[in-house]
N, C-alpha and C positions, 0 to 999 in steps of 0.2 A: 504494500500500500504506500503510495507516494504521499508524504506529508508536505503541504505547502509551506513556504517560508512565511515569516511574519509580515514581510513587505507584501507578499501576495494576499495575506489576510486583510491587509489595509484596503485592498481593492474590493473586498466583499461587502455584503450588507448583512448586519451592521459592520461598519469598518472596524477592523481589528478583532473580529470574532472568528471562532473556529466552528460556529454552528453548522452542522451538517457534515463536517469533515469525517466524523466517526459514525455517521448515520443519523437519520432524522429523529430516532427515538433514543439516542444515546444518553446515558445518565452517569457515565464514568469520566468523561472529559479526558484530561491528560493521563489518568490512570491507564488509558489504553496504550500508552507508551510502554507499559510493563508487559511486553510480549513474552510468550512461553520461552522463547530462545534467550531473551535477556535474563529472565528469572533463573533459568537453568545455569547460564554462565555465571551469574552473581553468586549462586550457591557454592561455587568453587573458591570463593573468597574466604570461606570458613577454614581457618588453619589451626587455631588453638582450641576452638569450641568455647572460648570465654564469652559469657553473655552479659549484656548491659541493659537493664530495664530503663526505658526512656520516659516513663510516666512518673510524675510526682503523685503523692497521695491525693485523693480527691478532695481532701479538706485543707490542702497545703496553703491555699491563697485566700483563706477566710480571715477577715472580711474581704470580699472581692473588691479590688481597687475602684472599679467603676461605680460601685454602690447599687448595681442593678440586679444582683443575685444574692439571695439569702443563704445563710449557713445550712449545711446539710444536717438532717436529724437521722441518726442511726440507732435503731432500737433492737436489742437482743431479747428474745423471750424463749421460754421452754414450756412444753406441754407435760413434761414429767422430769424426774430427777436426772435421767440419762439422755435427754434430748435438748438440742439448742437449735434455734432458728432466728432469723432476723429480717428486718425490712428497713427501707430508707424513705424519708420524705424530704421534700424541698431539695431534690437532687437536680441541680442545674448542670446539664451535660457539658457545658463549656465553662465551668467554673475553675478548672485546673487544666492539666495537660489535655489537649483536645485535637480533634480533626474536624474541620468544617465540612458539612454536606454542601452540595451545590445549590440547595434551596436557601442557604443562609443569607446570601447577599445578592440583590438585584441591581441592575443599572437603571437610573431614573429615566433615561431616554429610551432604553431598549428592552428592559425587562430582565428576567432571569435566564439562566443558561438554556440554550437551544430554543429561545423564544417563549418560554413559559411566562405568562402575564402575572401581574401581582394578584389579580382576582382569582386566577387559576391556582396560585400558590396559597390556597386557603388552609386554615388549621385542619380541615378534613382531608386535604390532599396528601398523597404520599409521594408525589412526583419529586425526583431529584433528592430523595431522602438518603440518609446515611446507610440505610440497609443495602444500597447498591455497592458501596465499598465493602460492607460486611460480607455480602454474598460472594464477591470476587476475591476478597482478600488483597492486600497490597504487600508485595514482597519484591525485593530486587537489590540492586547495588546501591548502598548508601555511601555518601561522601560527606564528610564534615569539614566545613571551613571555619577556622577559629579566629574571630576578629580580635579578641584581646591579645592573643599571641602574635598576630600580625603586627599590631601596634607596638608590642614589646620588641619584636625583631628589628623594627625600624627606629627604636629609641624614642617613640612618641608617647606622650601622656594619653591615658585612656580612662574615660569615665562611663560606666555602664548606665548611668542615669542622664547622659547627655544625648541630644538629638544628633546622631551621626548618620548621614545618608550614604548608604553603600551602593555604588554604581557598578557597571560592568567592568571597568578598568580595575577596581579593587578586587572584585570577584576573580578576575583572571590572574591578578598578581598573587592573591592568596593561594589559588589552585596551583600556580606554577611553583611557588616557594614550598608548597607541601608535596610536590611531585604528583599532582593529580592530573590525569587526562580524562577528557569527557568522551563517553561512548554512546550516550543517549539512553533515556530511560532511568536516569538516576533519581534517587530520593535524596535531595539536597538538604542537609542540616546545617543551619547557620547559628553558631554560638556567639552570643553577645555578652554574656555574663549578667544579664539583667535579673533573671530569676534567682541566681545565686546571691546577689547583693540584697534583693528584696526579702528573700527567706531568711537571710542572716540578721534582719532587723527585728526588734520587738514590735508588738502591736502598736504601741504608742509612736514608735519611730516610723512605722509604715504609714501612719495617718498623716505624717508630715512630709512624706516623700511625694514629689510631683509625679504621679504615676504616668501621666502622659508625656514622659520624656524617656526615650530609649533609642539606642542605635537600631538600625534595620535597613531594609532595602529602600532605595530612593524611589520616589513617586515619579519616575521618568519613563517615557516610552522606550528608551533604550534598554531599560531593565526588563520590561515585558518582552521586548524582542529577544534579548539574551536568553531568558528562561524558555521561551517557545522554541527558538532555533536550536537550543541545546537539547530539546525534547526532555526537559525536566518533568518527571512524572508527579513529584510532590516536593514542595518546599516547606520546611518546618524550622522554627526558631525557638529560642528559650525566652522570648519576650511576649508581650501581650498581643502583637499584631503582625509579626513577621517583618513588617515594614517599619521605617523610621517613624517615630512619634514625638511630637505632633507633626502634621503635614506642614512643612514650611514652603516648599515650592512644588508644584505639581503640574503635570501635563494632562491631568484628567478631571479638571473642574467642569461642572455642567453649568451652562449660562443661566443666570437668574435663579439659581438654587438657594433656598433658605434653610437654615439649620432646623432640624426636627424639633418638635415640641418636647420630646423626651427621648432619652437614649443617646448613644454615641453618634456624633456627626461624622458620617462616612464621606463627606465631600472631599474630593481630591485623592482619596485613598486608593492604593493598589488593589484592594479587595474587589473593587468593581470590575476593572478590566481583567483581573486574573480569574476570579470565580465566575462572574456573570458572562464575560465574553469568551474567555479561553476554556473555562471549565477546569481550572487548575486546582489540584488538591492542596490545601493549606493546613499546616499544623502549628499550634501555638502553645507556648509554655512547656515545651518538651524539656526533659531533664538531660542535659548534655554535658555536664561538668565531668563526671566520672569517665564517660566515653572519650571526651577530649583529652583528659590526662593520660589515658591508656594509649591513644593515638600518638600523643606527643612523646611518650616513652618509647614506643616501638617504631615510630616514624612511618606508620601505615595508616593512612587517613581514609581508607575504603574498607567496607565490611558488608556483610549481608544484613538486611533489615526486613523485619516483618511488622505489619500494622494490621490489626484485626479489630475494627470498631464494634460496638455493641450492635447486635442484629435487631435494631429498633425500627420497625417499618415506619417510614416517613420522618425519622428523626432529623433534626436540624444540625446536630453535632453529636460528638461522643468522645469519651476518653479513647486515645488511640490504641491502648494495649500494645505498645510498640516495644520491640526488642532488637538490639543490634548484636550480631554475633561475629566475633573476629576469628 
């Protein structure tokens, strides 16, 4: 199957969209880059069998920085002395390490991935739900790019709570310095150090941290082009949004757009062209510090990754249940 370049996608309608590339009823988007041949080849990256869980505890980020998600309630009960069972309430599926379903974010001018309208993406709908990822499973060659170590190699100061916009040139430089070559179909993991510093604070200190400041991908068309033309299947980071926060400069503002009455303002964010137009799998708040330390120690920045979200029909997001195996 021939995959059009991003410049070719710009000539399509909507401009910059992959709608129809993988078929009219597609619900996997860039996860289609994880072909059987690529997954099989990636399995040969397992050399030591050492495993790294990439999920934080589901309660790790309570209270959630945006204030839009309540704390989880976990109850254990028993029906007799030798039995235990449990249940949870107020379980926000994107309150800790997560993967976004393609129904999560739409484009204000064009709608959701593959042309699903806002009206069609109703609470009763299951279209573009996270179950599509759960049914297929996401697995393949993982590559970790380590932003703090890149700054350290260059003798530059680094602040994981600063807005640092990472463009294609920096991605290429990090990859070259880490000896990474791109083959297509990678699950790209970007370590910023944001989650590490946040979880290292007390609850009182967290309340004073400006949560909308973190390094991440720049909101530039060249970043979207780079991700698509490299056939990145999934991009995940250890921050709240994968992209730099807040949006300082963007190629993706919609004319005349006003901030929403409630919730996060997604104006200018990469979420719109990546999720809604390209169907790209995004992961946020992944646990990358231990894996990064192991990669730095052995000098190998590629590994096998699996990601198996909850099989929740119509779910908007899920813990990724992700594991890296070196």
